[in-house]
Each structure stands twice: as C-alpha cells, then as structure tokens.
C-alpha positions as a printed Julia matrix, in Angstrom:
234×3 Matrix{Float64}:
   0.0    0.0     0.0
   1.3    3.46   -0.94
   1.8    5.73    2.08
   0.82   8.96    0.35
   1.67  11.76    2.77
   0.83  14.39    0.11
  -2.89  13.85    0.7
  -2.55  14.45    4.45
  -0.84  17.85    4.3
  -3.92  19.96    3.77
  -3.84  23.05    1.58
  -2.3   25.34    0.78
   1.25  24.45    1.79
   4.74  25.38    0.65
   7.65  23.16   -0.35
  11.32  24.06   -0.58
  12.21  23.64   -4.25
  15.04  21.19   -5.01
  18.1   23.16   -6.14
  21.3   21.64   -7.48
  24.35  22.35   -5.28
  22.07  24.19   -2.83
  19.51  22.03   -1.02
  21.9   19.78    0.85
  21.3   18.78    4.47
  22.94  21.93    5.91
  20.94  24.35    3.76
  17.7   22.48    4.42
  18.33  22.53    8.16
  18.9   26.29    8.16
  15.67  26.92    6.22
  13.79  24.45    8.39
  15.02  26.05   11.61
  13.59  29.48   10.71
  10.45  28.4     8.88
   6.83  28.21    9.97
   5.85  24.5     9.94
   2.26  25.51    9.17
   3.53  26.76    5.79
   6.71  24.84    4.9
   5.71  21.18    4.91
   8.05  19.42    2.45
  11.79  19.55    1.68
  13.59  18.03   -1.3
  17.12  16.74   -1.72
  19.43  17.86   -4.49
  18.8   15.77   -7.57
  20.62  12.45   -7.76
  21.61  10.59  -10.93
  20.05   7.14  -11.19
  23.05   6.08  -13.31
  25.38   7.13  -10.52
  23.29   5.74   -7.68
  23.07   2.32   -9.34
  26.76   2.14  -10.28
  28.92  -0.19   -8.19
  31.87   2.23   -8.17
  30.13   5.56   -8.71
  27.37   4.99   -6.16
  29.29   6.22   -3.09
  30.27   9.37   -4.98
  26.66  10.52   -5.34
  25.2    9.2    -2.1
  26.32  12.33   -0.25
  23.39  14.05   -1.98
  21.04  11.87    0.06
  22.6   12.57    3.45
  20.23  13.71    6.21
  22.28  14.71    9.24
  21.05  13.99   12.77
  20.19  17.6    13.61
  18.13  17.98   10.45
  16.39  14.68   11.14
  15.52  15.89   14.64
  14.02  19.1    13.27
  12.04  17.22   10.63
  10.5   15.11   13.36
   9.82  18.04   15.69
   8.18  20.16   12.98
   6.48  17.2    11.27
   7.98  18.16    7.92
   8.39  15.55    5.17
  11.5   15.03    3.06
  11.63  13.72   -0.51
  14.55  12.34   -2.54
  14.72  13.68   -6.09
  16.23  11.53   -8.85
  16.92  11.94  -12.56
  18.03   9.8   -15.48
  16.86   8.12  -18.67
  16.7    4.37  -17.95
  13.46   3.03  -16.4
  15.27  -0.02  -15.01
  17.7    2.21  -13.12
  14.81   4.29  -11.8
  13.36   1.05  -10.43
  16.66   0.1    -8.79
  17.21   3.62   -7.42
  13.67   3.7    -6.04
  14.23   0.41   -4.23
  17.54   1.62   -2.77
  16.0    4.85   -1.46
  13.0    3.05    0.02
  15.1    0.34    1.68
  17.27   2.91    3.43
  14.13   4.32    5.03
  15.23   7.95    5.3
  12.82   9.59    2.87
   9.06  10.02    2.79
   8.77  10.1    -1.0
  10.57  10.0    -4.33
  10.43  12.84   -6.86
  11.34  12.5   -10.55
  13.09  15.49  -12.1
  11.54  16.25  -15.5
  12.26  19.95  -15.3
  15.97  20.77  -15.06
  16.94  22.79  -18.19
  20.74  22.64  -17.84
  22.25  21.87  -21.26
  24.65  19.11  -20.18
  21.74  17.25  -18.57
  19.37  17.83  -21.49
  22.0   16.55  -23.96
  21.92  13.24  -22.08
  18.15  13.04  -22.57
  17.36  13.62  -18.91
  15.09  15.93  -16.93
  13.28  18.49  -19.13
  14.38  16.63  -22.28
  11.78  14.01  -21.31
   9.04  16.5   -22.2
   9.81  15.57  -25.82
   9.72  11.83  -24.98
   6.36  11.21  -23.3
   6.43   7.43  -23.76
   9.8    7.14  -22.03
   8.6    9.52  -19.32
   5.65   7.19  -18.64
   7.92   4.15  -18.44
  10.12   5.96  -15.93
   7.19   6.99  -13.73
   5.64   3.51  -13.72
   8.99   1.83  -12.99
   9.6    4.17  -10.05
   6.09   3.58   -8.68
   6.63  -0.18   -8.93
   9.84  -0.03   -6.92
   8.37   0.77   -3.49
   5.42   1.94   -1.44
   6.73   5.51   -1.29
   4.61   8.12   -3.09
   6.11   9.16   -6.42
   5.91  12.79   -7.5
   7.16  14.71  -10.54
   8.63  18.15  -11.09
   8.32  19.44  -14.64
   7.89  22.44  -16.93
   5.27  23.66  -19.41
   7.22  22.95  -22.57
  10.61  23.04  -24.27
  10.58  25.86  -26.82
   6.85  26.55  -26.67
   3.92  26.02  -24.33
   2.53  22.48  -24.47
   0.9   22.24  -21.04
  -2.33  20.81  -22.42
  -0.47  18.09  -24.34
   2.25  17.24  -21.81
   0.53  17.25  -18.42
  -2.14  14.66  -19.41
   0.66  12.18  -20.25
   1.91  12.47  -16.68
  -1.56  12.31  -15.15
  -2.24   9.02  -16.93
   0.33   7.48  -14.58
  -1.54   8.76  -11.49
   1.44  10.33   -9.7
   0.95  11.32   -6.07
   1.91  14.91   -6.83
   3.07  17.13   -9.71
   4.98  20.37   -9.31
   4.6   22.53  -12.41
   7.3   25.14  -13.0
   5.63  27.84  -15.06
   8.48  28.27  -17.54
   9.68  26.42  -20.62
  13.04  24.69  -20.86
  14.24  27.5   -23.14
  13.42  30.14  -20.52
  15.67  28.5   -17.93
  14.95  30.73  -14.89
  14.48  33.93  -16.86
  11.33  36.02  -17.03
   8.1   35.67  -15.11
   6.62  32.23  -14.52
   3.3   31.71  -16.32
   0.74  30.95  -13.62
  -2.07  30.84  -16.19
  -0.41  27.7   -17.55
  -0.11  26.31  -14.02
  -3.87  26.9   -13.67
  -4.37  24.87  -16.87
  -2.41  22.03  -15.27
  -4.73  22.17  -12.25
  -7.81  22.06  -14.49
  -6.38  19.02  -16.28
  -5.67  17.36  -12.94
  -9.26  17.97  -11.83
 -10.5   16.27  -14.97
  -8.05  13.38  -15.36
  -6.55  12.5   -11.96
  -8.35  14.21   -9.04
  -6.26  12.37   -6.42
  -3.02  13.91   -7.72
  -1.85  16.93   -5.72
  -0.76  20.01   -7.7
   1.9   22.51   -6.7
   2.92  25.6    -8.66
   6.51  26.79   -8.91
   8.26  29.89  -10.18
   8.68  33.5    -9.1
   7.07  33.2    -5.67
   8.41  36.12   -3.64
   6.74  35.6    -0.26
   4.19  33.47    1.56
   1.53  36.11    0.81
   2.45  36.09   -2.89
   2.35  32.3    -2.91
  -1.09  32.18   -1.31
  -2.39  34.67   -3.85
  -1.01  32.52   -6.66
  -2.75  29.48   -5.17
  -6.04  31.39   -5.35
C-alpha cells in the first residue's frame, strides 16, 4: 500500500524547491530552523543521478546528496515536515533500482522524478526536461519508479521546451496517477528567466481535476513571499 503523505498535508502548503548544489542537508536545516511549519511542509534533496546511484563504483560518490544529518532529522520530526529524494536519469530499469535503494534505506518520505531541469549538459543526455519531448519514455520511468516501493512518487516538470505544451504534456503524466506534480511555469528554453506563467499552471490544475483528481498540484516559479504564494494558489 502506498503511504501517500501528500494527501494528508492539507492546503495550501509550501515546499522548498530542489536546487542543485544548494539544497543539501545543511541548507535544508537552516531553512527548516527558521520556517513556519504551518507553511513549509516538504523539503527536497538535491537531484541524484540514477546512473550514478546504481553504479557499483560511482554509487558512493553521489550518495552524499542523500545525506540527512542527525540535527536535520531531529528538526524534521519536531516540525512534522516531510522530506523527498529527487532523482533523474533516462533508464526506467535504473529508476526502479534507485527507487528500491531509497525506500530500503528508510530515510525519505517520498521519491520525486526530475523532469524539469533545463541545464544543457543534462538535457544533452536526454534527462530531466528533455523528457518532455519523450512522453512514452517519461511514462515508463514513472511507472517503474512507482513499482519499486510503497513511497509516493511525485514529478517536477515544466510547461514545454521551446513553446507552451501544457495541455499536451501534463495529461501524459496524469495518466500514470502520480501522487503529486509540481509545475514550474516556464519552458526549458526560458531557464529561470522572465516571469513564470501561472495561467499555464492553472491549466495544469484544471487538467488534474478532470483526469486524476487524487493527484496533488503545486505551482513553482517566481514566488516572492508566503503572501504572494497564497495569492497565486487562489
């Protein structure tokens, strides 16, 4: 049975976005220590390569990204905040193996699949936001990760590559019934430039309501404060 914590959080809530070379255990602990647990309810790890995690020699070199130190763990428990491991890659079989490894270690409350990172060296490998152009492979990856454990599987993605395709892309993800989807309101081409398009995020919510009502939606991009975030939720 899937232990889907996303459905128990209530709404609206905030999550700390996963950020490469930023959201390690020290950074998360600092944010957690000064945050309001009524608002900040979920933290994410840095993203971890499934290729690296599953490699006999390379595995130990990437496992530091999944470290949760004792003081952070204590705060997570005290504030009742959940923590999710984010992974990326291109091989469904390795997503399955990585999902099993993460679940067996018992440190994380969920697994998130990165389908949003726009960094060129990652995209050239076919990972993250490149999967927006490969919906069939994206589905295989989601289903393999869901099969690996009883942890809830979520997805972080964008609204297109060079143009807006929210209405074509999001339904492909919803067919797999993920526990949660975070929609970054920018295309791959935009990187982190310009305003996020919250009208497109609203479209993703409408599609969720129609196709997979049990999936939780979160919006991402250009949220300047808790007040601003709550207004965007509305």
